[in-house]
ChimeraX commands (.cxc) that place a marker at each C-alpha (Angstrom):
marker #1 position 57.53,38.25,-0.28 radius 0.5
marker #1 position 55.22,38.71,2.70 radius 0.5
marker #1 position 52.44,39.66,0.43 radius 0.5
marker #1 position 52.77,36.61,-1.68 radius 0.5
marker #1 position 53.05,34.14,1.27 radius 0.5
marker #1 position 49.85,35.77,2.81 radius 0.5
marker #1 position 47.93,35.62,-0.40 radius 0.5
marker #1 position 48.93,32.01,-0.85 radius 0.5
marker #1 position 47.82,31.14,2.76 radius 0.5
marker #1 position 44.35,32.65,2.24 radius 0.5
marker #1 position 44.04,31.01,-1.13 radius 0.5
marker #1 position 44.83,27.58,0.45 radius 0.5
marker #1 position 42.58,28.36,3.39 radius 0.5
marker #1 position 39.74,29.27,1.02 radius 0.5
marker #1 position 40.32,26.12,-1.15 radius 0.5
marker #1 position 40.30,24.01,2.00 radius 0.5
marker #1 position 37.04,25.46,3.37 radius 0.5
marker #1 position 35.40,25.29,-0.10 radius 0.5
marker #1 position 36.44,21.50,-0.47 radius 0.5
marker #1 position 35.17,20.75,2.94 radius 0.5
marker #1 position 31.79,22.45,2.38 radius 0.5
marker #1 position 31.46,20.62,-0.92 radius 0.5
marker #1 position 32.29,17.29,0.72 radius 0.5
marker #1 position 29.55,17.89,3.38 radius 0.5
marker #1 position 27.04,18.89,0.72 radius 0.5
marker #1 position 27.77,15.83,-1.40 radius 0.5
marker #1 position 27.53,13.57,1.62 radius 0.5
marker #1 position 24.13,15.00,2.54 radius 0.5
marker #1 position 22.61,14.20,-0.80 radius 0.5
marker #1 position 23.50,10.41,-0.70 radius 0.5
marker #1 position 20.64,8.30,0.95 radius 0.5
marker #1 position 21.82,4.70,1.29 radius 0.5
marker #1 position 18.68,3.09,2.82 radius 0.5
marker #1 position 15.95,4.84,0.84 radius 0.5
marker #1 position 13.66,2.14,-0.60 radius 0.5
marker #1 position 12.99,2.23,-4.31 radius 0.5
marker #1 position 9.43,2.94,-5.06 radius 0.5
marker #1 position 7.79,0.12,-7.06 radius 0.5
marker #1 position 4.85,0.89,-9.31 radius 0.5
marker #1 position 1.60,-0.88,-8.45 radius 0.5
marker #1 position 0.85,-4.18,-10.32 radius 0.5
marker #1 position -1.68,-3.96,-13.11 radius 0.5
marker #1 position -5.21,-4.35,-11.66 radius 0.5
marker #1 position -6.56,-6.55,-13.25 radius 0.5
marker #1 position -3.34,-8.66,-13.12 radius 0.5
marker #1 position -2.87,-11.49,-15.67 radius 0.5
marker #1 position -1.75,-14.56,-13.83 radius 0.5
marker #1 position -0.95,-18.14,-14.93 radius 0.5
marker #1 position -3.62,-19.83,-12.92 radius 0.5
marker #1 position -7.29,-21.02,-13.47 radius 0.5
marker #1 position -10.14,-19.12,-12.06 radius 0.5
marker #1 position -10.98,-22.03,-9.68 radius 0.5
marker #1 position -7.43,-22.00,-8.24 radius 0.5
marker #1 position -7.59,-18.24,-7.66 radius 0.5
marker #1 position -10.95,-18.58,-5.92 radius 0.5
marker #1 position -9.63,-21.36,-3.78 radius 0.5
marker #1 position -6.48,-19.59,-2.66 radius 0.5
marker #1 position -8.55,-16.41,-2.10 radius 0.5
marker #1 position -11.01,-18.37,0.09 radius 0.5
marker #1 position -8.12,-19.82,2.16 radius 0.5
marker #1 position -6.43,-16.48,2.62 radius 0.5
marker #1 position -9.71,-14.85,3.76 radius 0.5
marker #1 position -10.32,-17.61,6.27 radius 0.5
marker #1 position -6.76,-17.33,7.56 radius 0.5
marker #1 position -7.18,-13.63,8.09 radius 0.5
marker #1 position -10.74,-14.14,9.79 radius 0.5
marker #1 position -12.27,-11.83,6.97 radius 0.5
marker #1 position -15.90,-12.88,6.53 radius 0.5
marker #1 position -17.26,-13.46,3.00 radius 0.5
marker #1 position -20.62,-12.02,2.25 radius 0.5
marker #1 position -22.58,-14.81,0.67 radius 0.5
marker #1 position -25.28,-12.53,-0.65 radius 0.5
marker #1 position -22.81,-10.55,-2.78 radius 0.5
marker #1 position -20.33,-13.22,-3.68 radius 0.5
marker #1 position -20.92,-15.28,-6.81 radius 0.5
marker #1 position -18.41,-18.02,-7.11 radius 0.5
marker #1 position -19.97,-19.18,-10.35 radius 0.5
marker #1 position -18.94,-15.68,-11.79 radius 0.5
marker #1 position -15.60,-15.68,-10.19 radius 0.5
marker #1 position -16.50,-13.05,-7.59 radius 0.5
marker #1 position -15.82,-13.10,-3.83 radius 0.5
marker #1 position -17.04,-10.04,-1.73 radius 0.5
marker #1 position -16.15,-9.67,1.95 radius 0.5
marker #1 position -18.28,-8.15,4.59 radius 0.5
marker #1 position -17.01,-4.81,6.03 radius 0.5
marker #1 position -14.21,-5.05,8.46 radius 0.5
marker #1 position -13.09,-2.20,10.90 radius 0.5
marker #1 position -9.40,-1.63,10.49 radius 0.5
marker #1 position -8.89,1.56,12.57 radius 0.5
marker #1 position -10.45,3.15,15.63 radius 0.5
marker #1 position -9.63,6.18,17.74 radius 0.5
marker #1 position -7.00,8.91,17.15 radius 0.5
marker #1 position -5.21,7.19,14.30 radius 0.5
marker #1 position -8.17,6.90,12.05 radius 0.5
marker #1 position -7.38,10.04,9.96 radius 0.5
marker #1 position -3.73,8.80,9.32 radius 0.5
marker #1 position -4.87,5.26,8.59 radius 0.5
marker #1 position -7.55,6.52,6.24 radius 0.5
marker #1 position -4.99,8.76,4.43 radius 0.5
marker #1 position -2.68,5.63,4.03 radius 0.5
marker #1 position -5.26,3.77,1.90 radius 0.5
marker #1 position -7.65,6.31,0.69 radius 0.5
marker #1 position -8.11,9.92,-0.36 radius 0.5
marker #1 position -10.30,11.48,2.36 radius 0.5
marker #1 position -11.81,14.87,1.44 radius 0.5
marker #1 position -9.20,17.66,2.13 radius 0.5
marker #1 position -11.59,20.51,2.01 radius 0.5
marker #1 position -13.59,19.20,5.04 radius 0.5
marker #1 position -12.24,18.60,8.49 radius 0.5
marker #1 position -14.16,15.68,9.94 radius 0.5
marker #1 position -14.08,13.96,13.19 radius 0.5
marker #1 position -13.28,10.47,11.86 radius 0.5
marker #1 position -13.87,7.84,14.68 radius 0.5
marker #1 position -13.61,4.45,12.62 radius 0.5
marker #1 position -12.43,3.20,9.26 radius 0.5
marker #1 position -13.50,0.01,7.48 radius 0.5
marker #1 position -13.03,-1.76,4.14 radius 0.5
marker #1 position -14.77,-4.38,2.01 radius 0.5
marker #1 position -12.87,-6.25,-0.65 radius 0.5
marker #1 position -14.17,-7.46,-4.06 radius 0.5
marker #1 position -11.98,-10.15,-5.59 radius 0.5
marker #1 position -12.75,-11.07,-9.16 radius 0.5
marker #1 position -11.09,-13.87,-11.30 radius 0.5
marker #1 position -11.92,-13.72,-14.95 radius 0.5
marker #1 position -10.69,-16.60,-17.01 radius 0.5
marker #1 position -8.62,-15.70,-20.21 radius 0.5
marker #1 position -8.00,-19.32,-21.36 radius 0.5
marker #1 position -7.36,-22.75,-19.80 radius 0.5
marker #1 position -4.14,-21.68,-18.01 radius 0.5
marker #1 position -4.51,-17.83,-17.49 radius 0.5
marker #1 position -6.88,-15.66,-15.62 radius 0.5
marker #1 position -7.12,-12.07,-14.67 radius 0.5
marker #1 position -7.09,-11.18,-10.98 radius 0.5
marker #1 position -8.82,-7.96,-9.95 radius 0.5
marker #1 position -9.08,-6.47,-6.38 radius 0.5
marker #1 position -11.52,-3.64,-5.62 radius 0.5
marker #1 position -11.46,-2.03,-2.16 radius 0.5
marker #1 position -14.47,-0.16,-0.83 radius 0.5
marker #1 position -13.36,2.10,2.02 radius 0.5
marker #1 position -15.43,4.14,4.47 radius 0.5
marker #1 position -14.89,6.43,7.41 radius 0.5
marker #1 position -17.32,6.95,10.29 radius 0.5
marker #1 position -18.08,10.49,11.40 radius 0.5
marker #1 position -19.91,11.88,14.39 radius 0.5
marker #1 position -21.78,15.16,13.75 radius 0.5
marker #1 position -24.98,16.84,14.89 radius 0.5
marker #1 position -27.03,14.17,13.21 radius 0.5
marker #1 position -25.26,11.17,14.79 radius 0.5
marker #1 position -22.87,8.51,13.55 radius 0.5
marker #1 position -22.76,7.69,9.93 radius 0.5
marker #1 position -20.41,6.01,7.41 radius 0.5
marker #1 position -18.97,8.01,4.39 radius 0.5
marker #1 position -17.63,6.43,1.32 radius 0.5
marker #1 position -13.94,7.45,0.83 radius 0.5
marker #1 position -12.23,6.79,-2.46 radius 0.5
marker #1 position -9.47,4.29,-2.40 radius 0.5
marker #1 position -5.97,5.36,-3.50 radius 0.5
marker #1 position -4.99,1.89,-4.63 radius 0.5
marker #1 position -2.65,1.04,-1.87 radius 0.5
marker #1 position -4.83,-1.68,-0.26 radius 0.5
marker #1 position -5.79,-3.20,-3.70 radius 0.5
marker #1 position -2.03,-3.46,-4.64 radius 0.5
marker #1 position -1.21,-5.02,-1.23 radius 0.5
marker #1 position -3.88,-7.69,-1.57 radius 0.5
marker #1 position -3.13,-8.23,-5.36 radius 0.5
marker #1 position 0.51,-8.70,-4.57 radius 0.5
marker #1 position -0.24,-11.17,-1.72 radius 0.5
marker #1 position -2.70,-13.24,-3.58 radius 0.5
marker #1 position -0.66,-13.46,-6.75 radius 0.5
marker #1 position 2.57,-14.35,-4.63 radius 0.5
marker #1 position 0.59,-17.16,-2.90 radius 0.5
marker #1 position -0.85,-18.51,-6.06 radius 0.5
marker #1 position 2.46,-18.35,-8.08 radius 0.5
marker #1 position 4.76,-19.28,-5.19 radius 0.5
marker #1 position 6.99,-16.16,-5.72 radius 0.5
marker #1 position 7.43,-13.00,-3.64 radius 0.5
marker #1 position 5.79,-10.04,-5.28 radius 0.5
marker #1 position 5.67,-8.08,-2.09 radius 0.5
marker #1 position 7.20,-4.57,-1.60 radius 0.5
marker #1 position 10.06,-4.52,0.92 radius 0.5
marker #1 position 9.46,-2.00,3.65 radius 0.5
marker #1 position 12.22,0.32,4.91 radius 0.5
marker #1 position 12.77,-2.16,7.78 radius 0.5
marker #1 position 13.60,-4.79,5.21 radius 0.5
marker #1 position 10.42,-6.72,5.88 radius 0.5
marker #1 position 8.25,-8.16,3.14 radius 0.5
marker #1 position 5.29,-10.43,3.25 radius 0.5
marker #1 position 1.89,-11.31,2.16 radius 0.5
marker #1 position -0.54,-9.25,4.27 radius 0.5
marker #1 position -3.92,-7.64,4.52 radius 0.5
marker #1 position -3.39,-4.93,7.17 radius 0.5
marker #1 position -2.03,-6.80,10.29 radius 0.5
marker #1 position -2.89,-10.31,8.97 radius 0.5
marker #1 position 0.17,-11.95,7.53 radius 0.5
marker #1 position -0.52,-15.18,5.51 radius 0.5
marker link #1:1,2 radius 0.2
marker link #1:2,3 radius 0.2
marker link #1:3,4 radius 0.2
marker link #1:4,5 radius 0.2
marker link #1:5,6 radius 0.2
marker link #1:6,7 radius 0.2
marker link #1:7,8 radius 0.2
marker link #1:8,9 radius 0.2
marker link #1:9,10 radius 0.2
marker link #1:10,11 radius 0.2
marker link #1:11,12 radius 0.2
marker link #1:12,13 radius 0.2
marker link #1:13,14 radius 0.2
marker link #1:14,15 radius 0.2
marker link #1:15,16 radius 0.2
marker link #1:16,17 radius 0.2
marker link #1:17,18 radius 0.2
marker link #1:18,19 radius 0.2
marker link #1:19,20 radius 0.2
marker link #1:20,21 radius 0.2
marker link #1:21,22 radius 0.2
marker link #1:22,23 radius 0.2
marker link #1:23,24 radius 0.2
marker link #1:24,25 radius 0.2
marker link #1:25,26 radius 0.2
marker link #1:26,27 radius 0.2
marker link #1:27,28 radius 0.2
marker link #1:28,29 radius 0.2
marker link #1:29,30 radius 0.2
marker link #1:30,31 radius 0.2
marker link #1:31,32 radius 0.2
marker link #1:32,33 radius 0.2
marker link #1:33,34 radius 0.2
marker link #1:34,35 radius 0.2
marker link #1:35,36 radius 0.2
marker link #1:36,37 radius 0.2
marker link #1:37,38 radius 0.2
marker link #1:38,39 radius 0.2
marker link #1:39,40 radius 0.2
marker link #1:40,41 radius 0.2
marker link #1:41,42 radius 0.2
marker link #1:42,43 radius 0.2
marker link #1:43,44 radius 0.2
marker link #1:44,45 radius 0.2
marker link #1:45,46 radius 0.2
marker link #1:46,47 radius 0.2
marker link #1:47,48 radius 0.2
marker link #1:48,49 radius 0.2
marker link #1:49,50 radius 0.2
marker link #1:50,51 radius 0.2
marker link #1:51,52 radius 0.2
marker link #1:52,53 radius 0.2
marker link #1:53,54 radius 0.2
marker link #1:54,55 radius 0.2
marker link #1:55,56 radius 0.2
marker link #1:56,57 radius 0.2
marker link #1:57,58 radius 0.2
marker link #1:58,59 radius 0.2
marker link #1:59,60 radius 0.2
marker link #1:60,61 radius 0.2
marker link #1:61,62 radius 0.2
marker link #1:62,63 radius 0.2
marker link #1:63,64 radius 0.2
marker link #1:64,65 radius 0.2
marker link #1:65,66 radius 0.2
marker link #1:66,67 radius 0.2
marker link #1:67,68 radius 0.2
marker link #1:68,69 radius 0.2
marker link #1:69,70 radius 0.2
marker link #1:70,71 radius 0.2
marker link #1:71,72 radius 0.2
marker link #1:72,73 radius 0.2
marker link #1:73,74 radius 0.2
marker link #1:74,75 radius 0.2
marker link #1:75,76 radius 0.2
marker link #1:76,77 radius 0.2
marker link #1:77,78 radius 0.2
marker link #1:78,79 radius 0.2
marker link #1:79,80 radius 0.2
marker link #1:80,81 radius 0.2
marker link #1:81,82 radius 0.2
marker link #1:82,83 radius 0.2
marker link #1:83,84 radius 0.2
marker link #1:84,85 radius 0.2
marker link #1:85,86 radius 0.2
marker link #1:86,87 radius 0.2
marker link #1:87,88 radius 0.2
marker link #1:88,89 radius 0.2
marker link #1:89,90 radius 0.2
marker link #1:90,91 radius 0.2
marker link #1:91,92 radius 0.2
marker link #1:92,93 radius 0.2
marker link #1:93,94 radius 0.2
marker link #1:94,95 radius 0.2
marker link #1:95,96 radius 0.2
marker link #1:96,97 radius 0.2
marker link #1:97,98 radius 0.2
marker link #1:98,99 radius 0.2
marker link #1:99,100 radius 0.2
marker link #1:100,101 radius 0.2
marker link #1:101,102 radius 0.2
marker link #1:102,103 radius 0.2
marker link #1:103,104 radius 0.2
marker link #1:104,105 radius 0.2
marker link #1:105,106 radius 0.2
marker link #1:106,107 radius 0.2
marker link #1:107,108 radius 0.2
marker link #1:108,109 radius 0.2
marker link #1:109,110 radius 0.2
marker link #1:110,111 radius 0.2
marker link #1:111,112 radius 0.2
marker link #1:112,113 radius 0.2
marker link #1:113,114 radius 0.2
marker link #1:114,115 radius 0.2
marker link #1:115,116 radius 0.2
marker link #1:116,117 radius 0.2
marker link #1:117,118 radius 0.2
marker link #1:118,119 radius 0.2
marker link #1:119,120 radius 0.2
marker link #1:120,121 radius 0.2
marker link #1:121,122 radius 0.2
marker link #1:122,123 radius 0.2
marker link #1:123,124 radius 0.2
marker link #1:124,125 radius 0.2
marker link #1:125,126 radius 0.2
marker link #1:126,127 radius 0.2
marker link #1:127,128 radius 0.2
marker link #1:128,129 radius 0.2
marker link #1:129,130 radius 0.2
marker link #1:130,131 radius 0.2
marker link #1:131,132 radius 0.2
marker link #1:132,133 radius 0.2
marker link #1:133,134 radius 0.2
marker link #1:134,135 radius 0.2
marker link #1:135,136 radius 0.2
marker link #1:136,137 radius 0.2
marker link #1:137,138 radius 0.2
marker link #1:138,139 radius 0.2
marker link #1:139,140 radius 0.2
marker link #1:140,141 radius 0.2
marker link #1:141,142 radius 0.2
marker link #1:142,143 radius 0.2
marker link #1:143,144 radius 0.2
marker link #1:144,145 radius 0.2
marker link #1:145,146 radius 0.2
marker link #1:146,147 radius 0.2
marker link #1:147,148 radius 0.2
marker link #1:148,149 radius 0.2
marker link #1:149,150 radius 0.2
marker link #1:150,151 radius 0.2
marker link #1:151,152 radius 0.2
marker link #1:152,153 radius 0.2
marker link #1:153,154 radius 0.2
marker link #1:154,155 radius 0.2
marker link #1:155,156 radius 0.2
marker link #1:156,157 radius 0.2
marker link #1:157,158 radius 0.2
marker link #1:158,159 radius 0.2
marker link #1:159,160 radius 0.2
marker link #1:160,161 radius 0.2
marker link #1:161,162 radius 0.2
marker link #1:162,163 radius 0.2
marker link #1:163,164 radius 0.2
marker link #1:164,165 radius 0.2
marker link #1:165,166 radius 0.2
marker link #1:166,167 radius 0.2
marker link #1:167,168 radius 0.2
marker link #1:168,169 radius 0.2
marker link #1:169,170 radius 0.2
marker link #1:170,171 radius 0.2
marker link #1:171,172 radius 0.2
marker link #1:172,173 radius 0.2
marker link #1:173,174 radius 0.2
marker link #1:174,175 radius 0.2
marker link #1:175,176 radius 0.2
marker link #1:176,177 radius 0.2
marker link #1:177,178 radius 0.2
marker link #1:178,179 radius 0.2
marker link #1:179,180 radius 0.2
marker link #1:180,181 radius 0.2
marker link #1:181,182 radius 0.2
marker link #1:182,183 radius 0.2
marker link #1:183,184 radius 0.2
marker link #1:184,185 radius 0.2
marker link #1:185,186 radius 0.2
marker link #1:186,187 radius 0.2
marker link #1:187,188 radius 0.2
marker link #1:188,189 radius 0.2
marker link #1:189,190 radius 0.2
marker link #1:190,191 radius 0.2
marker link #1:191,192 radius 0.2
marker link #1:192,193 radius 0.2
marker link #1:193,194 radius 0.2
marker link #1:194,195 radius 0.2
view
């Protein structure tokens, strides 16, 4: 009888430990606050608005965010607004900020000192009530090397374009297309400018 009760005791102890370990493992796999990743909007994005309405709202947003329009490159008659370059990062955070919106070359270690962008916003009419809204971001990083300081083009990863496209489309349509952040915040923004 002693052998049976000892075996039963060890079997129960083993089952109890196994079930506790399984519960801990199962709990570790559940993440409650992980935000769902949303795919970027189509770029160009078809929107139920005229080209004139898109250009008007774009002009208002750029003015609100103090982003200067380049009059030489912009052609309102063709539905194109181009901004001047704006610096969005300086100092030790430049590399991280560049990696957030662009794909800096991984093969080279550079001493990035500044990062800037220029936006090209294009409205192409499809018919009387619909247009296509396209956003193109030109991103550059400044490096200091033996020849001095110079700006280098860095290919965009589409993050900035999607942010601006969502914001403009939301403002034009009067609905919220912005992506909720992990803190629950959402909003129409271009970097630190919320509009």
